[in-house]
N, C-alpha and C positions, 0 to 999 in steps of 0.2 A: 451328411455333407459328402461323404464318399459314395453315397448311393445314386450318383448322377450317371446318365448314359453317356456314351461317347458318340459324336457325331459320325465317326468312321469316315472322316473326310479323306479322299484319296490325294495324295500329293502329285504335283505336275509330273514327276518322274515316273509315276505309276500309270499315266494316262496318255493314250495315243492322241489326243486332240490338242496337246500343248502347243505344237507347232502351228496349228491353225489359229489358236487364239493369240499367239505372239504375232503372226501376220496381221491379224485383225487390229491389234493395238499399233502396229507399225503404219498400217494404212490410215488409222485415225490421226496419228501424229502427222503424217504427210497432208492429209486433208486440212488439219488444223493450220498448218504452216502455208497452205495455199489459200486458206480462208474460203474453203469449199463446203459450204453448209449442206449442200445436197449429198456429198459423199459422207460428211460426218453422220448424216441421219439415214443414210441408205439401209443400214442393218439395225435400225432401231424399231422395236415393236410398236404396234399401233397404241397399245395401252401403257407405254413406258412411263417411268417416273425419273425425273432428272432434278437432282438438288445442286445448285450451284454453291461456290465457295461462300457466299454471303448467307446462305441458308434458304434462299428462294426456291420454291418447289414447283417445278413445271410438270404438268401431268398431260400425257397424250403426245403422239408424234408431231402433230401440227403445232402446238405451242412450243416444243423443243426446237423444231425446225425454225420457227419465226425467230426464237430468241437467239439461236446460232447466227442466222442471217444478220440480225440487228447488231449483235456484238462484233461479228466480223467486219461489217461496214463501219463500225464506230470504235469503241474502246480497245479492241483486240486487233485493229487493223495492222499496227506496226509490230505486234508482239509475235515471236515465234516461241516454240516449246520443244523440249526434249522429253520423250515419254520413256520411263525406265520401269520395267515390271519388277515388282518386288516378290510376289507370290502368285501362283495359280493353285486354286483348290477345287475340288470337284465333291460338293456335298451330295450329289445324286448323279446318276448316268448322264442325264441330259441338263444338268445345271453346272455352271462354273462360277467361281469368285476370282476376279482378276484384280489385284492390289497393284496400283502403279503410282509413280510420282511424276508430276509434269513440272519440269523446270523451265522458268521463263528465260528466253534467250534474246539477244538484240538481233538486228537484221543480218549481222555477220556470223551468227550462230554462237556467240560468246554469251556466257552467263550474264544476265541483266543485273547489275549492281543495285542492290536495294529492293529488287522485286521479290515478291513472296512466291514460293513454290506451292504446289497443291498436291495432297494426297488424295487419290481417287480409288473408289471400289467400284468396279464394273460387275453387275450381275448379269450373266449371260444364260440364255436358255437355247437349247438346241430343238429346232422345229423343222421338220421335213428334211433332215440331214444336213443342216446348216446352223451356224451359231448367230444368235440375234442378241442385241443388247436390250435388257428389259428394265434396267435400273441402274442409275449412276448416283453415287454419294461423293461429293467434292468437299475437302476440308482444307482450307488454306493454313498453311504452316506459318507461325508467327514471324520467323526470319529466315534468311538463307542459311544461317548458322544451324537453325533447328534441323533443316534437311541433312546437313553433314553430321549432326549429333545423333540423328535417328538411324543413320546407316549401320 
């Protein structure tokens, strides 16, 4: 059991791209709140995989884009969110794992009573000097209290 290798994942404080990834998440939050599917998908790789909170798997940029558009025009139209980064880790020089929480808000930016937050993992890859989103795993938290308890 003790003969396991370490991943040697570098912490955000040890990496120079942390600010760039933090800005990426901020822009994703702003795009979500504007319901801008084009901006949400601007930096998604062609072969990306996106798992939504219900476990639905979307493969490929086009399917992800179409799903975002549909959700923004429909069930997510009135919902806003606050994105809070929990951790950024670098398992390789051109790979980053960004753990964040998406807290649902009302139109005034206040926490939405009874709505469920989502914990997300963004798998980022750096290609040609910039960061791209290559995979997303979303997990709906059971209650708003679970968000507070997990902090």
